[in-house]
C-alpha positions as CSV (number, residue, x, y, z in Angstrom):
1,M,19.6,14.2,11.4
2,P,20.7,12.5,8.1
3,L,19.9,9.6,10.0
4,L,16.2,10.7,10.0
5,V,16.7,11.2,6.3
6,L,17.8,7.6,5.6
7,A,14.9,6.3,8.0
8,F,12.6,8.0,5.9
9,Y,14.2,6.5,2.8
10,G,13.6,3.2,4.5
11,A,9.9,4.0,5.2
12,L,9.6,5.0,1.6
13,V,10.8,1.7,0.3
14,V,8.3,-0.2,2.6
15,W,5.6,2.1,1.5
16,A,6.4,1.1,-2.0
17,A,6.3,-2.5,-1.3
18,M,2.8,-2.0,0.1
19,L,1.8,-0.4,-3.0
20,F,2.9,-3.5,-5.0
21,V,0.9,-5.8,-2.6
22,A,-1.9,-3.3,-2.7
23,L,-2.0,-3.7,-6.5
24,R,-2.1,-7.4,-6.6
25,Q,-4.6,-7.8,-4.0
26,A,-6.8,-4.7,-4.8
27,S,-6.9,-3.8,-1.2
28,Y,-5.1,-0.4,-0.7
29,R,-6.5,0.8,2.9
30,P,-2.6,-0.3,4.5
31,F,-1.3,1.5,1.9
32,L,-3.4,4.7,2.4
33,M,-2.8,4.6,5.9
34,F,0.7,4.3,5.9
35,G,0.9,7.2,3.6
36,I,-1.3,9.3,5.9
37,G,1.1,8.7,8.5
38,L,4.3,9.7,6.6
39,M,2.1,12.8,5.5
40,L,1.5,13.8,9.3
41,F,5.3,13.0,9.9
42,L,6.3,15.7,7.4
43,N,3.6,18.3,8.4
44,I,3.8,18.1,12.1
45,G,7.5,18.7,11.6
46,Y,7.0,22.2,10.8
47,F,5.2,23.0,14.2
48,V,7.7,20.7,16.0
49,Q,10.9,22.0,14.5
50,G,9.9,25.1,13.1
51,Q,9.4,25.9,9.2
52,P,13.4,26.4,8.7
53,D,14.5,23.1,10.0
54,A,11.5,21.1,8.5
55,I,12.1,22.8,5.4
56,A,15.9,22.0,5.6
57,F,14.8,18.1,6.2
58,F,12.5,18.1,3.2
59,I,15.3,19.5,0.8
60,S,17.6,16.9,2.4
61,L,15.3,14.1,0.9
62,Y,16.2,15.5,-2.5
63,D,19.8,16.2,-2.2
64,V,20.9,13.0,-2.8
65,L,19.5,12.2,-6.1
66,D,19.7,15.8,-7.5
67,N,23.3,15.5,-6.8
68,L,24.0,12.3,-8.3
69,G,27.1,12.9,-11.0
70,V,27.5,16.6,-10.1
71,S,31.0,17.3,-9.3
72,S,31.9,20.2,-7.0
73,D,35.3,20.3,-8.5
74,S,34.3,21.6,-11.9
75,G,32.9,24.6,-10.6
76,E,29.9,24.5,-12.9
77,I,26.5,24.2,-11.2
78,P,23.4,22.8,-13.1
79,A,20.7,25.3,-13.8
80,A,18.2,23.7,-11.3
81,L,20.9,23.7,-8.4
82,A,21.8,26.2,-6.0
83,T,24.0,27.0,-2.9
84,C,22.4,28.3,0.3
85,V,23.9,30.7,2.8
86,D,26.1,28.5,5.3
87,N,24.6,25.3,3.9
88,A,21.6,26.0,6.1
89,C,19.0,24.6,3.8
90,T,20.0,20.9,4.2
91,T,20.5,18.4,7.3
92,W,23.4,16.8,5.4
93,G,26.2,19.3,6.7
94,D,29.0,19.5,4.2
95,T,28.1,16.5,2.6
96,Y,26.2,18.4,-0.5
97,E,26.9,21.8,-1.3
98,T,24.3,22.2,-4.1
99,H,20.5,21.8,-3.6
100,P,17.4,22.0,-5.7
101,S,17.2,25.9,-6.5
102,W,13.3,25.7,-5.5
103,G,14.3,24.5,-2.2
104,V,17.0,27.1,-1.5
105,A,14.2,29.5,-2.4
106,F,11.7,28.0,-0.6
107,H,14.1,27.8,2.7
108,D,14.9,31.5,2.6
109,R,11.6,32.7,1.9
110,F,10.4,31.2,5.3
111,A,13.5,31.5,7.2
112,N,13.8,35.2,6.5
113,G,10.3,36.0,5.5
114,P,7.9,38.1,6.9
115,T,5.8,36.7,9.8
116,S,2.8,37.0,7.8
117,R,4.1,34.5,5.3
118,T,5.3,31.9,7.9
119,N,1.8,32.3,9.3
120,L,0.0,31.6,6.1
121,L,2.3,28.5,5.5
122,Y,1.2,27.3,9.2
123,G,-2.3,27.6,8.3
124,H,-2.1,26.1,5.1
125,I,-0.4,23.1,6.4
126,A,-2.7,22.8,9.5
127,F,-6.1,23.0,7.7
128,N,-5.1,20.9,4.8
129,T,-3.6,18.2,7.0
130,V,-7.2,18.1,8.7
131,A,-9.2,17.8,5.6
132,F,-6.8,15.2,4.3
133,V,-7.3,13.1,7.3
134,L,-11.2,13.8,7.5
135,A,-11.6,12.8,3.8
136,H,-10.1,9.4,4.6
137,V,-12.4,8.9,7.5
138,Q,-15.5,9.9,5.4
139,L,-14.4,7.3,3.1
140,Y,-14.1,4.4,5.1
141,R,-17.0,5.4,7.5
142,P,-20.0,6.7,5.1
143,G,-23.1,8.1,6.5
144,T,-25.0,4.8,6.4
145,G,-26.5,2.5,9.0
146,G,-28.7,4.9,10.8
147,A,-29.4,8.6,11.6
148,A,-26.6,9.0,14.1
149,N,-24.1,7.9,11.4
150,A,-25.7,10.2,8.7
151,R,-25.3,13.1,11.2
152,R,-21.7,12.4,12.1
153,H,-20.9,12.1,8.4
154,R,-22.4,15.4,7.5
155,L,-20.7,17.3,10.4
156,L,-17.4,15.8,9.6
157,G,-17.9,16.5,5.9
158,R,-18.7,20.4,6.8
159,V,-15.6,20.5,9.0
160,G,-13.3,18.6,6.4
161,F,-14.7,21.0,3.7
162,S,-14.2,24.4,5.7
163,A,-10.7,23.1,6.6
164,N,-10.0,22.4,3.2
165,A,-11.3,26.0,2.2
166,I,-9.4,27.8,4.8
167,G,-6.2,25.8,3.7
168,T,-6.6,26.4,-0.1
169,L,-7.4,30.3,0.7
170,A,-3.9,30.3,2.5
171,A,-2.3,28.7,-0.4
172,V,-3.8,31.1,-2.8
173,V,-2.6,34.1,-1.1
174,L,0.9,32.3,-0.9
175,A,1.0,31.6,-4.4
176,A,0.2,35.3,-5.4
177,Q,3.7,36.0,-3.9
178,H,5.4,33.5,-6.2
179,G,5.5,35.7,-9.6
180,S,8.6,37.0,-8.6
181,V,10.5,33.8,-7.6
182,E,12.6,32.8,-10.9
183,E,13.6,29.6,-9.0
184,Y,9.7,28.5,-8.8
185,G,9.2,29.7,-12.3
186,G,7.8,33.2,-11.9
187,P,4.3,33.9,-12.9
188,L,4.1,30.3,-14.4
189,A,4.2,29.2,-10.9
190,M,1.9,31.5,-9.4
191,F,-1.1,30.3,-12.0
192,G,0.1,26.8,-11.6
193,F,-0.3,26.7,-7.8
194,W,-3.7,28.7,-8.4
195,S,-4.8,25.9,-10.8
196,M,-3.7,23.3,-8.3
197,A,-5.9,25.1,-5.8
198,F,-8.7,25.0,-8.4
199,V,-8.6,21.3,-9.1
200,V,-8.4,20.4,-5.4
201,F,-11.1,22.9,-4.2
202,G,-13.4,22.2,-7.2
203,C,-13.5,18.5,-6.6
204,G,-14.3,19.3,-2.9
205,V,-17.3,21.8,-4.1
206,K,-18.6,18.8,-6.1
207,T,-18.7,16.6,-3.1
208,V,-21.0,18.8,-1.6
209,T,-23.2,20.1,-4.3
210,T,-23.9,16.1,-4.9
211,A,-24.6,15.5,-1.5
212,R,-26.9,18.2,-1.2
213,S,-28.9,17.3,-4.3
214,G,-29.2,13.7,-2.9
215,D,-27.0,12.4,-5.5
216,I,-25.3,9.7,-3.1
217,A,-23.6,7.7,-5.8
218,G,-22.4,10.8,-7.5
219,H,-21.1,12.2,-4.1
220,R,-19.0,9.1,-3.7
221,V,-17.8,9.4,-7.1
222,W,-16.6,13.1,-6.5
223,M,-15.1,11.9,-3.1
224,M,-12.9,9.6,-4.8
225,R,-11.7,12.3,-7.2
226,Y,-11.3,15.0,-4.3
227,L,-9.2,12.2,-2.5
228,G,-7.2,11.9,-5.9
229,S,-6.7,15.4,-6.1
230,M,-5.2,15.8,-2.7
231,W,-2.9,12.9,-2.8
232,G,-1.9,14.5,-6.0
233,A,-1.3,17.9,-4.7
234,F,0.7,16.2,-1.9
235,W,2.4,12.9,-2.7
236,L,2.3,12.8,-6.4
237,F,3.9,16.4,-6.2
238,R,6.8,15.1,-3.9
239,V,7.5,11.9,-5.9
240,M,7.6,13.8,-9.2
241,L,10.2,16.0,-7.6
242,F,12.1,12.9,-6.7
243,V,12.1,11.5,-9.9
244,L,12.4,14.5,-12.4
245,G,14.8,16.4,-10.3
246,P,18.0,14.8,-11.4
247,I,16.7,14.0,-14.9
248,L,16.0,18.1,-15.5
249,R,18.5,19.7,-13.3
250,N,19.9,21.4,-16.6
251,I,16.8,23.5,-17.1
252,E,15.9,25.9,-14.5
253,A,12.5,25.7,-12.6
254,A,11.4,22.8,-15.4
255,T,11.1,20.1,-12.6
256,I,9.1,22.2,-10.2
257,L,6.9,23.8,-12.8
258,I,5.8,20.1,-14.2
259,C,4.9,19.2,-10.7
260,I,2.9,22.3,-9.9
261,W,0.7,21.9,-12.9
262,F,0.1,18.3,-13.4
263,S,0.3,16.7,-9.9
264,A,-3.4,17.6,-8.9
265,P,-4.9,16.5,-12.2
266,L,-3.0,13.6,-12.5
267,G,-4.1,12.6,-9.0
268,V,-7.7,13.0,-10.1
269,L,-7.3,10.6,-13.3
270,I,-5.2,8.0,-11.1
271,A,-8.3,7.9,-8.5
272,E,-10.9,7.8,-11.3
273,G,-8.8,4.8,-13.1
274,F,-8.5,3.0,-9.8
275,R,-12.3,3.7,-9.1
276,R,-13.2,2.1,-12.6
277,R,-10.9,-0.9,-12.2
278,A,-12.6,-1.5,-9.0
279,I,-15.9,-1.4,-10.6
280,R,-14.9,-3.6,-13.6
281,G,-13.5,-6.1,-11.3
282,N,-16.8,-6.3,-9.5
283,R,-18.5,-6.8,-12.9
284,V,-21.5,-4.6,-12.1
285,D,-23.0,-1.3,-13.1
286,V,-20.8,1.7,-12.3
287,R,-23.3,4.0,-10.7
288,A,-25.1,1.4,-8.7
289,S,-21.9,-0.1,-7.5
290,D,-19.8,2.9,-6.0
291,A,-21.2,2.7,-2.6
292,N,-20.0,-0.9,-2.2
293,V,-16.7,-0.4,-4.2
294,L,-15.7,2.6,-2.1
295,S,-16.2,0.5,0.8
296,E,-13.7,-2.1,-0.4
297,V,-11.0,0.1,-1.5
């Protein structure tokens, strides 16, 4: 199984190279599609492998960096690292005995938790995955070019928004259980996940209200922000964990709390920055050009 982790690292290297090319060429579609593919790989794993094994694989991605420089001989474990029963929360076997404490708690809560909790996680993953994919379909196939396309766009928009609402609701209920989990950050984690849900769902609501009011340019602007919030909540969250974990491993829950509170808002800001950069590159009016710019992203 560690070979699969190494293969995933290789995929991340390829993806980083694709980002470099995308930034130089100002064309992001291959980068976005590759990211969607990696997201599907991670999320579908929960249904194929089951939650405990999928979570163990996820934690294994962080074990390498988080354990750099940590000596098992000293007997001292950094505050943000912990051990798990039978080392079951990793796919590295006996290679690493300590893991991010948030990961140990994550694995334990869903390997040994009630069925209602595991079902909520399945629901959150399934519906948010559908919303994530459909949002990109909507971006690249806008409802222009005839009545049939407009009807398809509206239908997919309703399905995607409904999926996001259900997935977000599941996340909100799950987050309500985090107040007692010190490895996540306790109440700060609970409120942080609620704030993440508010950012993502709030952007989704704005895509609906602008469309219903006939503000098509505004609808496209909020669609970009909505996508940014989802990329932030999913990918930026995980990248920040990867980078900050080894830096803040002596401060319990610091890394996970920073990721919880800031990943979704930063995703919105990054998407807005790319949108404005694209518009400046076209040297045209912001509002009037949004439809054309979005089709070229």
